[in-house]
C-alpha positions as CSV (number, residue, x, y, z in Angstrom):
1,M,86.9,12.9,-20.8
2,S,86.4,13.2,-17.1
3,E,87.0,10.4,-14.7
4,K,84.2,9.5,-12.5
5,K,84.8,9.5,-9.0
6,P,84.2,6.3,-7.0
7,E,81.5,7.0,-4.2
8,G,82.5,6.5,-0.9
9,K,81.0,3.8,1.3
10,K,77.9,5.0,2.8
11,G,77.8,4.3,6.7
12,I,79.7,5.2,9.7
13,S,83.2,5.5,9.6
14,A,85.7,3.9,12.5
15,G,86.4,7.6,13.6
16,K,82.9,8.5,14.1
17,V,82.2,5.0,16.0
18,A,85.0,6.1,18.2
19,A,83.8,9.5,18.8
20,L,80.2,8.4,19.8
21,S,81.7,5.6,22.0
22,A,83.7,8.3,23.7
23,I,80.9,10.7,24.5
24,A,78.3,7.7,25.0
25,P,79.0,7.5,28.7
26,F,78.0,11.2,29.1
27,V,75.0,11.4,27.1
28,L,73.2,8.2,27.8
29,P,72.5,9.1,31.6
30,I,70.9,12.4,30.3
31,I,69.0,10.6,27.5
32,N,67.9,8.1,30.3
33,K,66.5,10.9,32.5
34,M,64.7,12.6,30.0
35,V,63.0,9.3,29.1
36,D,62.0,8.7,32.7
37,Q,60.7,12.1,32.9
38,L,58.6,11.5,29.6
39,N,57.2,8.2,31.2
40,V,56.1,10.1,34.5
41,A,54.2,12.8,32.6
42,L,52.5,10.2,30.4
43,Q,51.5,8.4,33.5
44,E,50.1,11.5,35.2
45,R,48.3,12.6,31.8
46,K,46.7,9.1,31.8
47,Q,45.4,9.7,35.4
48,L,43.6,12.9,34.2
49,V,40.1,13.4,33.7
50,E,38.0,15.5,31.9
51,V,35.7,17.9,33.6
52,P,32.0,17.0,32.0
53,K,30.1,19.4,30.1
54,L,27.0,20.1,32.5
55,Y,25.1,23.0,31.2
56,L,24.3,25.0,28.1
57,K,22.5,28.0,27.4
58,S,19.9,26.0,25.7
59,C,19.6,23.5,28.6
60,P,20.3,25.5,31.9
61,A,21.1,23.6,35.0
62,N,20.5,24.1,38.7
63,V,23.6,24.6,41.0
64,D,22.6,21.7,43.2
65,E,22.1,19.1,40.1
66,V,25.4,20.2,38.7
67,S,27.2,19.8,42.2
68,S,25.7,16.5,42.6
69,V,27.0,15.1,39.2
70,L,30.4,16.7,39.9
71,K,30.4,14.7,43.1
72,E,29.5,11.4,41.4
73,Y,32.7,11.9,39.1
74,G,34.7,12.3,42.2
75,F,35.3,16.0,42.1
76,S,35.0,18.3,45.3
77,C,32.7,21.1,44.7
78,R,32.4,24.8,46.1
79,N,29.4,26.6,45.1
80,S,30.1,30.3,44.4
81,M,27.5,32.8,43.8
82,V,28.2,35.4,41.1
83,P,28.9,38.8,43.0
84,L,26.5,41.6,42.3
85,N,29.2,43.8,40.9
86,E,29.7,41.5,38.0
87,A,25.7,41.9,37.2
88,S,25.5,42.0,33.2
89,V,22.7,41.7,30.3
90,K,23.8,38.0,29.9
91,F,22.3,37.1,33.2
92,K,18.7,38.6,32.8
93,D,17.1,35.3,31.4
94,C,18.5,33.2,34.2
95,F,16.7,31.6,36.8
96,E,17.4,31.6,40.5
97,G,20.4,28.9,41.3
98,Q,21.2,28.6,37.7
99,V,24.9,27.4,36.8
100,V,26.6,30.2,34.6
101,G,30.2,28.8,34.5
102,I,32.4,26.2,36.3
103,I,36.3,26.8,36.9
104,P,38.2,24.9,35.5
105,K,36.2,25.1,32.5
106,E,34.3,22.1,31.0
107,G,36.2,19.8,28.8
108,S,39.4,20.7,30.8
109,K,41.8,17.7,31.8
110,V,42.4,17.7,35.6
111,K,43.5,15.2,38.5
112,P,40.7,13.2,40.1
113,G,39.3,15.1,43.2
114,T,40.0,18.4,41.9
115,M,38.0,21.3,43.4
116,I,35.7,22.7,41.0
117,C,34.0,26.1,41.5
118,I,30.5,26.2,40.5
119,R,29.4,30.0,39.4
120,W,25.6,30.5,40.0
121,V,23.3,33.5,39.8
122,N,20.6,34.5,42.5
123,Q,17.3,36.4,42.1
124,E,19.0,39.8,43.1
125,M,21.7,39.4,40.5
126,I,19.0,38.4,37.8
127,D,17.0,41.6,38.9
128,K,19.9,43.9,38.7
129,S,20.7,42.3,35.4
130,K,17.1,43.1,33.9
131,I,17.5,46.7,35.2
132,I,20.8,47.2,33.5
133,F,19.2,45.6,30.1
134,E,16.0,48.0,30.3
135,E,18.6,50.9,30.9
136,L,20.4,50.1,27.5
137,E,17.3,49.5,25.8
138,A,15.9,53.0,27.0
139,K,19.4,54.4,25.8
140,K,18.9,52.5,22.4
141,A,15.5,54.0,22.1
142,I,16.6,57.4,22.9
143,R,19.5,57.3,20.2
144,R,17.0,56.0,17.6
145,E,14.6,58.7,18.4
146,K,17.3,61.3,18.1
147,K,18.6,59.8,14.7
148,K,14.9,59.9,13.4
149,Q,14.7,63.8,14.6
150,A,18.1,64.3,12.6
151,V,16.7,62.5,9.4
152,A,13.5,64.4,9.7
153,K,15.2,67.7,10.1
154,T,17.7,66.9,7.0
155,A,14.6,66.0,5.0
156,I,12.9,69.4,5.8
157,S,16.0,71.2,5.0
158,V,16.5,69.4,1.8
159,K,12.8,70.0,0.7
160,E,13.0,73.7,1.4
161,S,16.1,73.8,-0.6
162,V,14.6,72.1,-3.4
163,K,11.6,74.4,-3.4
164,K,14.1,77.2,-3.9
165,L,15.7,75.7,-6.9
166,P,12.8,75.8,-9.3
167,S,12.1,79.2,-8.8
168,V,15.9,80.2,-9.6
169,V,15.8,78.1,-12.8
170,I,12.3,79.6,-13.8
171,R,13.8,83.1,-13.2
172,N,17.0,82.1,-15.5
173,K,14.7,80.9,-18.2
174,K,12.9,84.1,-18.2
175,E,16.0,86.2,-18.3
176,D,17.3,84.3,-21.3
177,S,14.1,84.7,-23.2
178,D,14.1,88.4,-22.5
179,D,17.5,88.8,-23.8
180,E,16.6,87.4,-27.1
């Protein structure tokens, strides 16, 4: 029969206590410094405010309205017209002065007083965007027409090929009956 070995005492032995007490003077200052840094970071995070959500595609806003609200929240504002080289189809349905973005983005956590850049479009941008849209639509129409023509051409070719088939089949039947 096997003997059961007695289980050792659970806990910290005297040797472990001695080792921990020997390194504690070196480790405690590091731990205290880390705790202090975490507390500072938490305090800074508590001071952050969220950039409010001020515009949606379904509910567009004017640059002056957005600027006014951001200032009420304590932010500094810089209005920035979107440059013409960024013209895009996405701006074709906008109105003059419509906000199309803010930096930092809505919902971001920032320090109070942070400078917010409000991006908005002018009429020249809207007009250029409409031209881009119309050009793209014209290209799509041309591609659709080319596809229609290709399909029609293929259909005509298939019809002509099918017309030839019955005459070959009929000839083969006649040749078969003549052989008998």
